[in-house]
N, C-alpha and C positions, 0 to 999 in steps of 0.2 A: 284591335291589331296586338299580334303576338310581338313580344319586345324580345325577339329571338336573339340577336346580338348579345345585348346586356344580360339576358338570361343563360347564355352559352357560357358567357366570362364568368358570372357568378357561380355557374355550377363547376364549372372547373377547378376554380379558386377552392371552392368548399371541398368538393372530392379530394384535393390536394392536401388540405391544411386540417381538414376538419373529421379524422376519424376519432370516434370515440376512445376514451383511454380508461382501461381497468382500474387505474389507481383513484379517479375520483369521479363522482357520478355524472358531472355535468362540465367538463373539460371538454369545450369545443364538441358537444353533442351534436348528432345527425340523426336525420329521419329520411328516409327514402321513400317516395311516394309515385306509384304509378298509376295514371287516370287515363281511363279509355271512354270516350264518348260516342254513342251509337244511337240512332232512331231518337227516345226521350230517356235514355238510362245512360248514367254514367257510374263506371265501375270504379272505385278507388281502392288499390292494393298497397298498404304501408307496412313498410320493414321499420321496425324499432329495436335498439340495442338494448340488451337485457337491463343495462342500468338505468336507463330512462325509464323502462317500465315501471319504476317503484314510483314514479310521480302520477303516472297514470292509475296505479291502483292505489295509492297511499299507504306504501310499504315504508319500511324505517330508510330514512335518507341513506346512500352509500352502500346499503345491502346489497350482496351478490345473489342473485337469482339466478339458481340453475334451470336444466331444461325440465326439469319436476315442478317446479315453482312457477314457470311460465305456462306451461299447461294448464296449472292448478287455477293461476290468477287471470290468465290472459281474457277469459271473457269477463272480467271486472273492468278491463281496459277501455272496452267498446263504448261505454257511456261517456268517458272523456274524449275518445276521438268522435263520436257523434255531435258533442257539444263545441268542439274546438275546430272541426273540418267541415264546412260548409260549401255546398255547392249549389247556383241558383243559374237559370237560364231566362235571358231577356226580364231579369230584374225579379222574376218570383223564384222562392227557394224551392229547391227539388229536394225530397223526403228521404232521408235515409232508410235501409232497413235494418234489424236486428243486428247484424253483421257476424262475423265469423273468424276463428283466430286459429293458427296454428303454430309451431316451432320448429326454429331450423336452425341449423349449425353453419357458421360461416365466418372464415378466417380464425378459427378457433376460438371463436365467442358465440354464444346464443345469441338468437334474435327471435322476438315476435314478429309473425305476420300477420295482420289483420285485414280483410276484406269487407269493403261497404259498397251498397250499391243504391244509388242517387236514382229516384224516378221523379222525373219532372212533369210538367202538366201537358207540354207540348213539346215538338220536335227540336231538338237542339239547334240553336240559332247563335245566339249570344252567349257563350258561357264563360261565368266568374266562379274562380275559386278561392277562398278566404281560408287562410291556413292559420291556425293559432296554438301550434302545440308546442308545450314547454318553454315559452319565451318568457311566462312568469317566472319561471325557477332558472332560466340560464339567458341570458339577453343575445348570447353569441350562439345559440342553437341555429342550426340551418336545416332549412326542408328542402331536399333535393327531388324536385319533380320533373317528371316525364309525361308529357301529354299528348295524348293521340285522338285526333277528334278533326273533323270536317277533310277527311282525306290527309292528314299533316300531322307531321310528328316535332315538337318542339320541348327544349329543355329549359326549365328555370329554376332559381334558387330562391326560396322564399327567408326572408331575415326578419328581424324583430322591427325594423323601420319598412320593410316592403312584404306587407303580408297577402297581397292579393292580387290576383292576375287574370285578365280577362281575354278571352279567345272568342273571335268571329266568324262565322262559316264564309263570310267573303263571297259568297255565291250572288249572283244577279238575280232579279226576281224572274228573269225568264229561265234560267237555269234551274230555279227552284220548281217553277210549274212545269218544266219538263222531266224533272226528277219523278213528281207526282203521277205525273200522266203516265211516266213507265212503268211506277207501282201499281197503278190500276190494271194493265195491260198484261203485266207479270202475274196478277193475282187472278184473273180470266185463265192464263195459259197454264197456271199450277193449279186451278182450284176445280180438281175432279169432280167434285160434288156439283157445281155451277155448271159444269160443260154435261154432266150426266143428265140434268134438270132440263137444259135446251135440247140435247139429244133428244130425250123422250118427245119432247113438244113438236121437234122437225120431223121424227119419223113418221109421224101420224100424217104430215102433209103429203106424203107419196099416195095416197088413197084417192086424192081429188085431182081434177084436172089442173093443169097448169096454171090457169088463171086462179083458181079457188086456192089453190096453195100459195100463190103470192099473195092475195087477199088476206088470206088467214094469218100468214106468216107476219104482213103489217100489223095485224089487229095483236096478235099475241106478244111481237116484239115492242110495240108502243104501250101495251099495258104493262109488260114487264119492266120496262125501263121507267116508265114514270112511278111504278112501286117502290121498286128499290131505291129510286132517286129520293122519293120521300122519308123513308125510314134511314137511308144512308146519311142524308144532309141532317135530318132532325136528330139523330145520336150523335153525330159529328159534334153538333153545336150545343149538344148536351139539353135539348128541349124534351127529350125523353129517352127511354133506355130500355133494353130487356137483358136478361141474364143469359151469358153463353149456353149454360145448361139444359135452357131452354129453345134457344134457337137453333144449336146443332142438331138435335134430334128432328126438331120440326123441318129442318132442310133435309135430311134423309127421307122423312116420312113424305114429302113434297114430291120428290122423286120418285117413292113406290106408289104414289096416287095416279101420278103420270101414267106410270107403267102399266099399272093395273085396268086404267080407264081406257088404253090402248088396246088391252088385251080384251075387254068386255064390252066396250061400246063400238058400235058401227059409226057413229057421228059423234062429232066434237064441237057443234055450236055453241056451246057455252065455255069454250075453252079461254077465252080473253078474260073472262070473270075470274076464271080460276087461276089463270095465270097472274093477274093482278093481286090476288089474296095470296099466292106464294112469294109474289116479288117482295110484297112488303116483308116477310120473314127473310127472303134471300139480303134483303138490303141490311138488315139487321147484321147478318154473317159478312157483309163488306165492312161495315162500319167497326169490328172488331179487327180485321186487319189495321183499317187505316189507325184504330187506336193503338196499336204494338208500335208504328211507326209514329205517331203524331202530329198533330198540326203546327206548322210554324208562327211564331207571334206575329210576324208581318206576312201580308197577302193571306190571310188566312182562308177565307172564303175563296179566294181566286184557285187557292192550292186544293182544297177541296173540291171545287168544279174539273179541277185538272185531274183528280184522282177519278171522279165519277167518268169523266169524259174518257179516260185510259179503260175503264171496265167495259165503256160502249164500243170502244173502239174493238178491244180484245172479243167482244160477243159478236161484233160484226166479221171479223176475222173468221172467228169459227164458222160461222152462217155461211160465208162465203166458200168455205172448204166444203162444207157438209151439205150444201145444196145440190152441186154436182154430183157428189157420191150417190146421194137418194135418187137421182133423176137418171144415174146409171145404172141403179139397181131396178127403178122401174123399167126401165128399156129393157134389160136383160130378161126379168122375170113375168113381164107383163104386168099392167096394172090391175087387171082382176085375181091375178094370182101373189100381189104384193103383201097384202095381210097375211096370208096363211105361210109365205116362205120369207118375208122379212120383218115384216111389223110385229107379227107375235113373238117369233124366237127372240129377235134382240130386244121387245120390251121384257120379256121373261127373264131375260140376263140381266137386265137394269133393274127389275123387283127384285130377284135375289139379293143383289149387291146393295140396293136400297134397304132392304131388312137388315142386312149384315151391319151396314154403317150406322143404323137407328139402335140394335140392340148395343153395339159397341159404345154409342155414344150415351145412352142411358146407363149401361151398366159399367163402363169403364174397361170391358175386356177388349184384348186384342184379337184379330183374326186372322193368323200366319200359319203358313203351313198346311192349310186345310182344316185346323181346329181352332178353337179359342183358347187362349191362352196369354 
């Protein structure tokens, strides 16, 4: 629970009384820290007065560092910050990156600004911040913190006697599961490559009778769902993994394969098998999205299943929209001319885009405005 009232009072007191004095390196020294938590990442932006930077870089005590000194010595302060500013989530320490620094002018004095990004193993749920800057040289030091996490903003003042604070999401399990369900739906809605793959499969169903189309759709959807669920769950639970550098081009290749089959083959009796194979690949893609968000420390498996359920709901919604459109096209052009007038042109467009996506993902080029660049 956020100790907001106490933190706000301490913060106000520190802001009123604890401005760094140029006359002495550690007369009521103060640092300011802005912490933002999102997904499984915490970004810490720290403002340090020039006089306090001496301690972080082991410069001469009391030396006045100008802007050029701070630019030169600023990177040397990062190991000090990484050692004394710690972030953990649900008891597991979050790892900081190398960090970066810059110099800014404020109230006629120079400040060092440092940014550290902490990556946690799971989605943020119970965030703990341990602050230990400069207390060893100045027991009166204050760290004035603003924390933005879990949809809330709170202020807190770290002191030599009170160096740690804990923030919790305060979300019920039901709300947590709802957020992962929504994430799964959103990924399908925004995942153009997954939708293109499904579109390629559904387009071919317009050639057969309504009964055949329903039967084949059930087979393919079952195969795709089972396959991507296997790789999504296995990757999310760290049973196995696959590099994105292989998965992303393979997803593009799966779209191209289906599109070319639509152009070349009159029947698709093997489609369920092919769909299962490519579903395994798409499952790794779903897992990459979930990895960016991370799984929470509590109700981990339930949250994973909620995300997968959201993916299924998104797929179902797309099919419910696409099926009437395909049926209408069949009614307009006739089933005997559907292949020539709808299936082949649409599949040719899919094939072109799939090849462009494949080249883009293999080479790193970007296709925009009609050219690679």
